[in-house]
Structures are given as structure tokens and as C-alpha cells.
PDB file of N, CA, C, O and CB in Angstrom:
ATOM      1  N   MET A   1     105.242 104.067 116.672  1.00  0.00           N
ATOM      2  CA  MET A   1     105.384 103.798 115.257  1.00  0.00           C
ATOM      3  C   MET A   1     104.330 102.771 114.855  1.00  0.00           C
ATOM      4  O   MET A   1     104.262 101.691 115.442  1.00  0.00           O
ATOM      5  CB  MET A   1     106.817 103.299 114.920  1.00  0.00           C
ATOM      6  N   ASN A   2     103.522 103.093 113.874  1.00  0.00           N
ATOM      7  CA  ASN A   2     102.468 102.212 113.402  1.00  0.00           C
ATOM      8  C   ASN A   2     102.878 101.639 112.053  1.00  0.00           C
ATOM      9  O   ASN A   2     102.988 102.372 111.070  1.00  0.00           O
ATOM     10  CB  ASN A   2     101.113 102.963 113.300  1.00  0.00           C
ATOM     11  N   ARG A   3     103.104 100.329 112.006  1.00  0.00           N
ATOM     12  CA  ARG A   3     103.584  99.681 110.781  1.00  0.00           C
ATOM     13  C   ARG A   3     102.786  98.408 110.554  1.00  0.00           C
ATOM     14  O   ARG A   3     102.640  97.592 111.464  1.00  0.00           O
ATOM     15  CB  ARG A   3     105.111  99.369 110.866  1.00  0.00           C
ATOM     16  N   SER A   4     102.270  98.234 109.340  1.00  0.00           N
ATOM     17  CA  SER A   4     101.557  97.003 109.002  1.00  0.00           C
ATOM     18  C   SER A   4     102.513  96.035 108.298  1.00  0.00           C
ATOM     19  O   SER A   4     103.645  96.388 107.967  1.00  0.00           O
ATOM     20  CB  SER A   4     100.320  97.307 108.102  1.00  0.00           C
ATOM     21  N   GLU A   5     102.038  94.827 108.081  1.00  0.00           N
ATOM     22  CA  GLU A   5     102.830  93.808 107.392  1.00  0.00           C
ATOM     23  C   GLU A   5     102.803  94.069 105.884  1.00  0.00           C
ATOM     24  O   GLU A   5     101.850  94.651 105.366  1.00  0.00           O
ATOM     25  CB  GLU A   5     102.295  92.382 107.712  1.00  0.00           C
ATOM     26  N   TRP A   6     103.844  93.640 105.193  1.00  0.00           N
ATOM     27  CA  TRP A   6     103.885  93.748 103.736  1.00  0.00           C
ATOM     28  C   TRP A   6     102.795  92.880 103.143  1.00  0.00           C
ATOM     29  O   TRP A   6     102.582  91.754 103.594  1.00  0.00           O
ATOM     30  CB  TRP A   6     105.272  93.338 103.182  1.00  0.00           C
ATOM     31  N   GLN A   7     102.096  93.395 102.129  1.00  0.00           N
ATOM     32  CA  GLN A   7     101.036  92.664 101.453  1.00  0.00           C
ATOM     33  C   GLN A   7     101.336  92.624  99.959  1.00  0.00           C
ATOM     34  O   GLN A   7     101.885  93.572  99.398  1.00  0.00           O
ATOM     35  CB  GLN A   7      99.651  93.311 101.723  1.00  0.00           C
ATOM     36  N   THR A   8     100.971  91.523  99.330  1.00  0.00           N
ATOM     37  CA  THR A   8     101.100  91.392  97.882  1.00  0.00           C
ATOM     38  C   THR A   8      99.734  91.094  97.295  1.00  0.00           C
ATOM     39  O   THR A   8      98.822  90.658  97.999  1.00  0.00           O
ATOM     40  CB  THR A   8     102.119  90.280  97.503  1.00  0.00           C
ATOM     41  N   SER A   9      99.605  91.330  96.020  1.00  0.00           N
ATOM     42  CA  SER A   9      98.361  91.048  95.326  1.00  0.00           C
ATOM     43  C   SER A   9      98.112  89.555  95.266  1.00  0.00           C
ATOM     44  O   SER A   9      99.057  88.770  95.191  1.00  0.00           O
ATOM     45  CB  SER A   9      98.382  91.639  93.923  1.00  0.00           C
ATOM     46  N   SER A  10      96.866  89.161  95.298  1.00  0.00           N
ATOM     47  CA  SER A  10      96.528  87.741  95.164  1.00  0.00           C
ATOM     48  C   SER A  10      96.849  87.224  93.762  1.00  0.00           C
ATOM     49  O   SER A  10      96.921  86.012  93.561  1.00  0.00           O
ATOM     50  CB  SER A  10      95.043  87.517  95.479  1.00  0.00           C
ATOM     51  N   TYR A  11      97.041  88.115  92.794  1.00  0.00           N
ATOM     52  CA  TYR A  11      97.377  87.715  91.425  1.00  0.00           C
ATOM     53  C   TYR A  11      98.823  87.230  91.302  1.00  0.00           C
ATOM     54  O   TYR A  11      99.169  86.611  90.295  1.00  0.00           O
ATOM     55  CB  TYR A  11      97.144  88.880  90.473  1.00  0.00           C
ATOM     56  N   THR A  12      99.663  87.488  92.279  1.00  0.00           N
ATOM     57  CA  THR A  12     101.071  87.122  92.163  1.00  0.00           C
ATOM     58  C   THR A  12     101.333  85.659  92.486  1.00  0.00           C
ATOM     59  O   THR A  12     102.405  85.145  92.169  1.00  0.00           O
ATOM     60  CB  THR A  12     101.899  87.987  93.066  1.00  0.00           C
ATOM     61  N   ALA A  13     100.386  84.986  93.103  1.00  0.00           N
ATOM     62  CA  ALA A  13     100.529  83.577  93.506  1.00  0.00           C
ATOM     63  C   ALA A  13     101.793  83.423  94.343  1.00  0.00           C
ATOM     64  O   ALA A  13     101.960  84.138  95.332  1.00  0.00           O
ATOM     65  CB  ALA A  13     100.578  82.633  92.258  1.00  0.00           C
ATOM     66  N   ASN A  14     102.675  82.520  93.978  1.00  0.00           N
ATOM     67  CA  ASN A  14     103.924  82.327  94.713  1.00  0.00           C
ATOM     68  C   ASN A  14     105.109  82.910  93.962  1.00  0.00           C
ATOM     69  O   ASN A  14     106.253  82.521  94.195  1.00  0.00           O
ATOM     70  CB  ASN A  14     104.159  80.849  94.979  1.00  0.00           C
ATOM     71  N   ASN A  15     104.837  83.828  93.076  1.00  0.00           N
ATOM     72  CA  ASN A  15     105.873  84.460  92.268  1.00  0.00           C
ATOM     73  C   ASN A  15     106.640  85.474  93.117  1.00  0.00           C
ATOM     74  O   ASN A  15     106.037  86.217  93.891  1.00  0.00           O
ATOM     75  CB  ASN A  15     105.256  85.144  91.019  1.00  0.00           C
ATOM     76  N   ASN A  16     107.938  85.507  92.977  1.00  0.00           N
ATOM     77  CA  ASN A  16     108.769  86.444  93.734  1.00  0.00           C
ATOM     78  C   ASN A  16     108.999  87.750  92.983  1.00  0.00           C
ATOM     79  O   ASN A  16     109.857  88.542  93.371  1.00  0.00           O
ATOM     80  CB  ASN A  16     110.104  85.806  94.064  1.00  0.00           C
ATOM     81  N   ASN A  17     108.251  87.982  91.921  1.00  0.00           N
ATOM     82  CA  ASN A  17     108.419  89.159  91.092  1.00  0.00           C
ATOM     83  C   ASN A  17     107.163  90.018  91.210  1.00  0.00           C
ATOM     84  O   ASN A  17     106.340  90.051  90.295  1.00  0.00           O
ATOM     85  CB  ASN A  17     108.698  88.767  89.612  1.00  0.00           C
ATOM     86  N   CYS A  18     107.017  90.712  92.339  1.00  0.00           N
ATOM     87  CA  CYS A  18     105.796  91.472  92.565  1.00  0.00           C
ATOM     88  C   CYS A  18     106.086  92.718  93.398  1.00  0.00           C
ATOM     89  O   CYS A  18     107.194  92.909  93.899  1.00  0.00           O
ATOM     90  CB  CYS A  18     104.741  90.599  93.258  1.00  0.00           C
ATOM     91  N   ILE A  19     105.086  93.540  93.528  1.00  0.00           N
ATOM     92  CA  ILE A  19     105.158  94.737  94.360  1.00  0.00           C
ATOM     93  C   ILE A  19     104.501  94.425  95.697  1.00  0.00           C
ATOM     94  O   ILE A  19     103.427  93.825  95.745  1.00  0.00           O
ATOM     95  CB  ILE A  19     104.472  95.959  93.664  1.00  0.00           C
ATOM     96  N   GLU A  20     105.143  94.832  96.770  1.00  0.00           N
ATOM     97  CA  GLU A  20     104.594  94.670  98.118  1.00  0.00           C
ATOM     98  C   GLU A  20     104.247  96.053  98.667  1.00  0.00           C
ATOM     99  O   GLU A  20     104.951  97.027  98.402  1.00  0.00           O
ATOM    100  CB  GLU A  20     105.607  93.927  99.062  1.00  0.00           C
ATOM    101  N   VAL A  21     103.165  96.131  99.429  1.00  0.00           N
ATOM    102  CA  VAL A  21     102.662  97.401  99.942  1.00  0.00           C
ATOM    103  C   VAL A  21     102.349  97.267 101.427  1.00  0.00           C
ATOM    104  O   VAL A  21     101.915  96.210 101.885  1.00  0.00           O
ATOM    105  CB  VAL A  21     101.406  97.853  99.158  1.00  0.00           C
ATOM    106  N   ARG A  22     102.574  98.351 102.181  1.00  0.00           N
ATOM    107  CA  ARG A  22     102.170  98.399 103.592  1.00  0.00           C
ATOM    108  C   ARG A  22     101.981  99.853 103.991  1.00  0.00           C
ATOM    109  O   ARG A  22     102.370 100.767 103.264  1.00  0.00           O
ATOM    110  CB  ARG A  22     103.226  97.700 104.516  1.00  0.00           C
ATOM    111  N   THR A  23     101.381 100.054 105.154  1.00  0.00           N
ATOM    112  CA  THR A  23     101.278 101.396 105.720  1.00  0.00           C
ATOM    113  C   THR A  23     102.367 101.571 106.769  1.00  0.00           C
ATOM    114  O   THR A  23     102.777 100.614 107.426  1.00  0.00           O
ATOM    115  CB  THR A  23      99.869 101.642 106.337  1.00  0.00           C
ATOM    116  N   PHE A  24     102.827 102.805 106.914  1.00  0.00           N
ATOM    117  CA  PHE A  24     103.863 103.118 107.883  1.00  0.00           C
ATOM    118  C   PHE A  24     103.673 104.560 108.331  1.00  0.00           C
ATOM    119  O   PHE A  24     103.820 105.486 107.533  1.00  0.00           O
ATOM    120  CB  PHE A  24     105.287 102.892 107.287  1.00  0.00           C
ATOM    121  N   ASP A  25     103.349 104.751 109.598  1.00  0.00           N
ATOM    122  CA  ASP A  25     103.133 106.089 110.160  1.00  0.00           C
ATOM    123  C   ASP A  25     102.185 106.948 109.315  1.00  0.00           C
ATOM    124  O   ASP A  25     102.439 108.134 109.105  1.00  0.00           O
ATOM    125  CB  ASP A  25     104.462 106.800 110.307  1.00  0.00           C
ATOM    126  N   GLY A  26     101.100 106.347 108.834  1.00  0.00           N
ATOM    127  CA  GLY A  26     100.103 107.082 108.063  1.00  0.00           C
ATOM    128  C   GLY A  26     100.448 107.266 106.599  1.00  0.00           C
ATOM    129  O   GLY A  26      99.670 107.865 105.856  1.00  0.00           O
ATOM    130  N   LEU A  27     101.603 106.763 106.165  1.00  0.00           N
ATOM    131  CA  LEU A  27     102.010 106.841 104.771  1.00  0.00           C
ATOM    132  C   LEU A  27     101.927 105.458 104.139  1.00  0.00           C
ATOM    133  O   LEU A  27     101.698 104.464 104.829  1.00  0.00           O
ATOM    134  CB  LEU A  27     103.439 107.415 104.645  1.00  0.00           C
ATOM    135  N   ILE A  28     102.113 105.400 102.835  1.00  0.00           N
ATOM    136  CA  ILE A  28     102.145 104.143 102.096  1.00  0.00           C
ATOM    137  C   ILE A  28     103.583 103.872 101.684  1.00  0.00           C
ATOM    138  O   ILE A  28     104.266 104.758 101.171  1.00  0.00           O
ATOM    139  CB  ILE A  28     101.200 104.189 100.851  1.00  0.00           C
ATOM    140  N   GLU A  29     104.042 102.642 101.909  1.00  0.00           N
ATOM    141  CA  GLU A  29     105.354 102.216 101.446  1.00  0.00           C
ATOM    142  C   GLU A  29     105.160 101.082 100.451  1.00  0.00           C
ATOM    143  O   GLU A  29     104.287 100.232 100.626  1.00  0.00           O
ATOM    144  CB  GLU A  29     106.263 101.775 102.636  1.00  0.00           C
ATOM    145  N   PHE A  30     105.982 101.076  99.401  1.00  0.00           N
ATOM    146  CA  PHE A  30     105.956  99.941  98.493  1.00  0.00           C
ATOM    147  C   PHE A  30     107.366  99.631  98.018  1.00  0.00           C
ATOM    148  O   PHE A  30     108.249 100.488  98.008  1.00  0.00           O
ATOM    149  CB  PHE A  30     105.029 100.217  97.297  1.00  0.00           C
ATOM    150  N   ARG A  31     107.546  98.369  97.621  1.00  0.00           N
ATOM    151  CA  ARG A  31     108.851  97.875  97.190  1.00  0.00           C
ATOM    152  C   ARG A  31     108.659  96.691  96.259  1.00  0.00           C
ATOM    153  O   ARG A  31     107.583  96.095  96.214  1.00  0.00           O
ATOM    154  CB  ARG A  31     109.726  97.478  98.405  1.00  0.00           C
ATOM    155  N   GLU A  32     109.692  96.356  95.525  1.00  0.00           N
ATOM    156  CA  GLU A  32     109.697  95.127  94.743  1.00  0.00           C
ATOM    157  C   GLU A  32     110.096  93.990  95.671  1.00  0.00           C
ATOM    158  O   GLU A  32     110.981  94.152  96.511  1.00  0.00           O
ATOM    159  CB  GLU A  32     110.667  95.227  93.514  1.00  0.00           C
ATOM    160  N   SER A  33     109.458  92.862  95.525  1.00  0.00           N
ATOM    161  CA  SER A  33     109.738  91.748  96.430  1.00  0.00           C
ATOM    162  C   SER A  33     111.188  91.270  96.332  1.00  0.00           C
ATOM    163  O   SER A  33     111.751  90.800  97.321  1.00  0.00           O
ATOM    164  CB  SER A  33     108.797  90.594  96.133  1.00  0.00           C
ATOM    165  N   ASP A  34     111.792  91.386  95.157  1.00  0.00           N
ATOM    166  CA  ASP A  34     113.173  90.926  95.001  1.00  0.00           C
ATOM    167  C   ASP A  34     114.204  92.022  95.289  1.00  0.00           C
ATOM    168  O   ASP A  34     115.405  91.767  95.199  1.00  0.00           O
ATOM    169  CB  ASP A  34     113.376  90.397  93.598  1.00  0.00           C
ATOM    170  N   GLU A  35     113.764  93.229  95.630  1.00  0.00           N
ATOM    171  CA  GLU A  35     114.653  94.347  95.990  1.00  0.00           C
ATOM    172  C   GLU A  35     114.150  94.943  97.301  1.00  0.00           C
ATOM    173  O   GLU A  35     113.849  96.135  97.361  1.00  0.00           O
ATOM    174  CB  GLU A  35     114.701  95.445  94.848  1.00  0.00           C
ATOM    175  N   GLY A  36     114.056  94.136  98.341  1.00  0.00           N
ATOM    176  CA  GLY A  36     113.432  94.531  99.592  1.00  0.00           C
ATOM    177  C   GLY A  36     114.070  95.692 100.325  1.00  0.00           C
ATOM    178  O   GLY A  36     113.436  96.292 101.193  1.00  0.00           O
ATOM    179  N   ASP A  37     115.320  96.027  99.995  1.00  0.00           N
ATOM    180  CA  ASP A  37     115.975  97.127 100.703  1.00  0.00           C
ATOM    181  C   ASP A  37     115.688  98.491 100.077  1.00  0.00           C
ATOM    182  O   ASP A  37     116.071  99.517 100.640  1.00  0.00           O
ATOM    183  CB  ASP A  37     117.467  96.893 100.739  1.00  0.00           C
ATOM    184  N   VAL A  38     115.017  98.521  98.916  1.00  0.00           N
ATOM    185  CA  VAL A  38     114.639  99.777  98.269  1.00  0.00           C
ATOM    186  C   VAL A  38     113.150  99.994  98.509  1.00  0.00           C
ATOM    187  O   VAL A  38     112.318  99.276  97.955  1.00  0.00           O
ATOM    188  CB  VAL A  38     114.972  99.761  96.730  1.00  0.00           C
ATOM    189  N   ILE A  39     112.816 100.981  99.331  1.00  0.00           N
ATOM    190  CA  ILE A  39     111.424 101.239  99.708  1.00  0.00           C
ATOM    191  C   ILE A  39     111.041 102.652  99.293  1.00  0.00           C
ATOM    192  O   ILE A  39     111.763 103.607  99.580  1.00  0.00           O
ATOM    193  CB  ILE A  39     111.213 101.042 101.235  1.00  0.00           C
ATOM    194  N   VAL A  40     109.902 102.781  98.616  1.00  0.00           N
ATOM    195  CA  VAL A  40     109.366 104.076  98.227  1.00  0.00           C
ATOM    196  C   VAL A  40     108.257 104.419  99.212  1.00  0.00           C
ATOM    197  O   VAL A  40     107.382 103.595  99.476  1.00  0.00           O
ATOM    198  CB  VAL A  40     108.839 104.066  96.743  1.00  0.00           C
ATOM    199  N   ARG A  41     108.290 105.622  99.751  1.00  0.00           N
ATOM    200  CA  ARG A  41     107.292 106.069 100.712  1.00  0.00           C
ATOM    201  C   ARG A  41     106.560 107.274 100.127  1.00  0.00           C
ATOM    202  O   ARG A  41     107.184 108.193  99.597  1.00  0.00           O
ATOM    203  CB  ARG A  41     107.947 106.420 102.084  1.00  0.00           C
ATOM    204  N   THR A  42     105.224 107.261 100.231  1.00  0.00           N
ATOM    205  CA  THR A  42     104.421 108.337  99.672  1.00  0.00           C
ATOM    206  C   THR A  42     103.137 108.501 100.478  1.00  0.00           C
ATOM    207  O   THR A  42     102.855 107.713 101.380  1.00  0.00           O
ATOM    208  CB  THR A  42     104.100 108.064  98.192  1.00  0.00           C
ATOM    209  N   THR A  43     102.371 109.522 100.147  1.00  0.00           N
ATOM    210  CA  THR A  43     101.091 109.753 100.820  1.00  0.00           C
ATOM    211  C   THR A  43     100.019 108.847 100.212  1.00  0.00           C
ATOM    212  O   THR A  43     100.174 108.324  99.109  1.00  0.00           O
ATOM    213  CB  THR A  43     100.671 111.247 100.710  1.00  0.00           C
ATOM    214  N   ARG A  44      98.947 108.681 100.948  1.00  0.00           N
ATOM    215  CA  ARG A  44      97.825 107.890 100.432  1.00  0.00           C
ATOM    216  C   ARG A  44      97.277 108.495  99.144  1.00  0.00           C
ATOM    217  O   ARG A  44      96.946 107.773  98.204  1.00  0.00           O
ATOM    218  CB  ARG A  44      96.708 107.790 101.483  1.00  0.00           C
ATOM    219  N   HIS A  45      97.183 109.825  99.104  1.00  0.00           N
ATOM    220  CA  HIS A  45      96.652 110.514  97.923  1.00  0.00           C
ATOM    221  C   HIS A  45      97.537 110.272  96.699  1.00  0.00           C
ATOM    222  O   HIS A  45      97.032 109.953  95.622  1.00  0.00           O
ATOM    223  CB  HIS A  45      96.529 112.024  98.195  1.00  0.00           C
ATOM    224  N   LYS A  46      98.830 110.421  96.856  1.00  0.00           N
ATOM    225  CA  LYS A  46      99.746 110.215  95.726  1.00  0.00           C
ATOM    226  C   LYS A  46      99.755 108.753  95.280  1.00  0.00           C
ATOM    227  O   LYS A  46      99.858 108.472  94.086  1.00  0.00           O
ATOM    228  CB  LYS A  46     101.171 110.656  96.104  1.00  0.00           C
ATOM    229  N   PHE A  47      99.649 107.829  96.223  1.00  0.00           N
ATOM    230  CA  PHE A  47      99.605 106.413  95.873  1.00  0.00           C
ATOM    231  C   PHE A  47      98.333 106.108  95.088  1.00  0.00           C
ATOM    232  O   PHE A  47      98.368 105.358  94.113  1.00  0.00           O
ATOM    233  CB  PHE A  47      99.683 105.534  97.140  1.00  0.00           C
ATOM    234  N   ALA A  48      97.222 106.681  95.508  1.00  0.00           N
ATOM    235  CA  ALA A  48      95.964 106.498  94.780  1.00  0.00           C
ATOM    236  C   ALA A  48      96.077 107.042  93.358  1.00  0.00           C
ATOM    237  O   ALA A  48      95.557 106.434  92.422  1.00  0.00           O
ATOM    238  CB  ALA A  48      94.806 107.191  95.522  1.00  0.00           C
ATOM    239  N   GLU A  49      96.750 108.175  93.187  1.00  0.00           N
ATOM    240  CA  GLU A  49      96.966 108.738  91.845  1.00  0.00           C
ATOM    241  C   GLU A  49      97.838 107.812  90.999  1.00  0.00           C
ATOM    242  O   GLU A  49      97.582 107.634  89.808  1.00  0.00           O
ATOM    243  CB  GLU A  49      97.621 110.135  91.943  1.00  0.00           C
ATOM    244  N   LEU A  50      98.864 107.223  91.608  1.00  0.00           N
ATOM    245  CA  LEU A  50      99.715 106.273  90.898  1.00  0.00           C
ATOM    246  C   LEU A  50      98.904 105.073  90.423  1.00  0.00           C
ATOM    247  O   LEU A  50      99.019 104.663  89.267  1.00  0.00           O
ATOM    248  CB  LEU A  50     100.869 105.811  91.795  1.00  0.00           C
ATOM    249  N   LEU A  51      98.091 104.512  91.300  1.00  0.00           N
ATOM    250  CA  LEU A  51      97.264 103.353  90.930  1.00  0.00           C
ATOM    251  C   LEU A  51      96.278 103.712  89.826  1.00  0.00           C
ATOM    252  O   LEU A  51      96.066 102.928  88.901  1.00  0.00           O
ATOM    253  CB  LEU A  51      96.504 102.821  92.155  1.00  0.00           C
ATOM    254  N   GLN A  52      95.678 104.890  89.919  1.00  0.00           N
ATOM    255  CA  GLN A  52      94.731 105.314  88.896  1.00  0.00           C
ATOM    256  C   GLN A  52      95.436 105.461  87.548  1.00  0.00           C
ATOM    257  O   GLN A  52      94.906 105.039  86.520  1.00  0.00           O
ATOM    258  CB  GLN A  52      94.057 106.640  89.298  1.00  0.00           C
ATOM    259  N   GLY A  53      96.621 106.053  87.548  1.00  0.00           N
ATOM    260  CA  GLY A  53      97.382 106.199  86.311  1.00  0.00           C
ATOM    261  C   GLY A  53      97.738 104.846  85.709  1.00  0.00           C
ATOM    262  O   GLY A  53      97.674 104.670  84.492  1.00  0.00           O
ATOM    263  N   ALA A  54      98.109 103.894  86.552  1.00  0.00           N
ATOM    264  CA  ALA A  54      98.440 102.549  86.060  1.00  0.00           C
ATOM    265  C   ALA A  54      97.208 101.877  85.460  1.00  0.00           C
ATOM    266  O   ALA A  54      97.300 101.229  84.417  1.00  0.00           O
ATOM    267  CB  ALA A  54      99.016 101.681  87.200  1.00  0.00           C
ATOM    268  N   GLN A  55      96.066 102.027  86.108  1.00  0.00           N
ATOM    269  CA  GLN A  55      94.832 101.428  85.603  1.00  0.00           C
ATOM    270  C   GLN A  55      94.425 102.038  84.270  1.00  0.00           C
ATOM    271  O   GLN A  55      93.850 101.356  83.422  1.00  0.00           O
ATOM    272  CB  GLN A  55      93.707 101.598  86.619  1.00  0.00           C
ATOM    273  N   GLU A  56      94.718 103.311  84.085  1.00  0.00           N
ATOM    274  CA  GLU A  56      94.339 104.009  82.853  1.00  0.00           C
ATOM    275  C   GLU A  56      95.382 103.857  81.747  1.00  0.00           C
ATOM    276  O   GLU A  56      95.199 104.393  80.654  1.00  0.00           O
ATOM    277  CB  GLU A  56      94.119 105.481  83.142  1.00  0.00           C
ATOM    278  N   GLY A  57      96.472 103.135  82.014  1.00  0.00           N
ATOM    279  CA  GLY A  57      97.477 102.890  80.992  1.00  0.00           C
ATOM    280  C   GLY A  57      98.491 104.002  80.812  1.00  0.00           C
ATOM    281  O   GLY A  57      99.219 104.023  79.820  1.00  0.00           O
ATOM    282  N   GLU A  58      98.547 104.923  81.755  1.00  0.00           N
ATOM    283  CA  GLU A  58      99.440 106.079  81.647  1.00  0.00           C
ATOM    284  C   GLU A  58     100.913 105.680  81.515  1.00  0.00           C
ATOM    285  O   GLU A  58     101.694 106.411  80.905  1.00  0.00           O
ATOM    286  CB  GLU A  58      99.265 106.975  82.855  1.00  0.00           C
ATOM    287  N   PHE A  59     101.294 104.550  82.070  1.00  0.00           N
ATOM    288  CA  PHE A  59     102.695 104.142  82.081  1.00  0.00           C
ATOM    289  C   PHE A  59     103.004 103.009  81.102  1.00  0.00           C
ATOM    290  O   PHE A  59     104.124 102.498  81.084  1.00  0.00           O
ATOM    291  CB  PHE A  59     103.084 103.720  83.469  1.00  0.00           C
ATOM    292  N   ASP A  60     102.031 102.615  80.294  1.00  0.00           N
ATOM    293  CA  ASP A  60     102.200 101.477  79.390  1.00  0.00           C
ATOM    294  C   ASP A  60     103.379 101.684  78.434  1.00  0.00           C
ATOM    295  O   ASP A  60     104.033 100.711  78.060  1.00  0.00           O
ATOM    296  CB  ASP A  60     100.916 101.246  78.590  1.00  0.00           C
ATOM    297  N   ARG A  61     103.656 102.889  78.044  1.00  0.00           N
ATOM    298  CA  ARG A  61     104.739 103.142  77.089  1.00  0.00           C
ATOM    299  C   ARG A  61     106.101 102.795  77.675  1.00  0.00           C
ATOM    300  O   ARG A  61     107.069 102.631  76.932  1.00  0.00           O
ATOM    301  CB  ARG A  61     104.726 104.600  76.648  1.00  0.00           C
ATOM    302  N   HIS A  62     106.187 102.680  78.994  1.00  0.00           N
ATOM    303  CA  HIS A  62     107.443 102.353  79.661  1.00  0.00           C
ATOM    304  C   HIS A  62     107.646 100.849  79.850  1.00  0.00           C
ATOM    305  O   HIS A  62     108.720 100.408  80.260  1.00  0.00           O
ATOM    306  CB  HIS A  62     107.498 103.039  81.001  1.00  0.00           C
ATOM    307  N   ALA A  63     106.620 100.077  79.551  1.00  0.00           N
ATOM    308  CA  ALA A  63     106.686  98.624  79.754  1.00  0.00           C
ATOM    309  C   ALA A  63     107.529  97.974  78.667  1.00  0.00           C
ATOM    310  O   ALA A  63     107.513  98.389  77.509  1.00  0.00           O
ATOM    311  CB  ALA A  63     105.270  98.009  79.768  1.00  0.00           C
ATOM    312  N   THR A  64     108.263  96.950  79.068  1.00  0.00           N
ATOM    313  CA  THR A  64     109.027  96.168  78.091  1.00  0.00           C
ATOM    314  C   THR A  64     108.284  94.889  77.807  1.00  0.00           C
ATOM    315  O   THR A  64     107.578  94.363  78.667  1.00  0.00           O
ATOM    316  CB  THR A  64     110.462  95.866  78.598  1.00  0.00           C
ATOM    317  N   THR A  65     108.442  94.394  76.611  1.00  0.00           N
ATOM    318  CA  THR A  65     107.732  93.166  76.239  1.00  0.00           C
ATOM    319  C   THR A  65     108.673  92.012  76.151  1.00  0.00           C
ATOM    320  O   THR A  65     108.253  90.895  75.849  1.00  0.00           O
ATOM    321  CB  THR A  65     107.007  93.333  74.925  1.00  0.00           C
TER     322      THR A  65
END
């Protein structure tokens, strides 16, 4: 089993409200730092599509202010 350590963005500083990411058996896993028992697992390709959509504002309509 190949598993890396959880990583967070450098933009989160010491905030406990962030997304953590790691690799696991060739897949990508991510979770919210404050909900560590809920883990989403996906392929590298699908994760890249998710990141691209977020960068392009595809999910902005779902954000709360």
C-alpha cells in the first residue's frame, strides 16, 4: 500500500478550515481538515478536472458569502 502524508495549501496558514490532499494507491484522496473521517477518493485525471473547474469559477454559484 502506497500512501503519502496529508498536505494542505500554504495559503491556509494555521487555519483548521482547509482541504487536505494525499495520494493513496495511485489515486488522489481529499478531505476537509475538520471532518477527517470523510475522505473522497478519485483518479488523478478527475481531480485535475475538479481543480480546473474551480480555477475557472465553475462552482462559484454554490459558494456562500
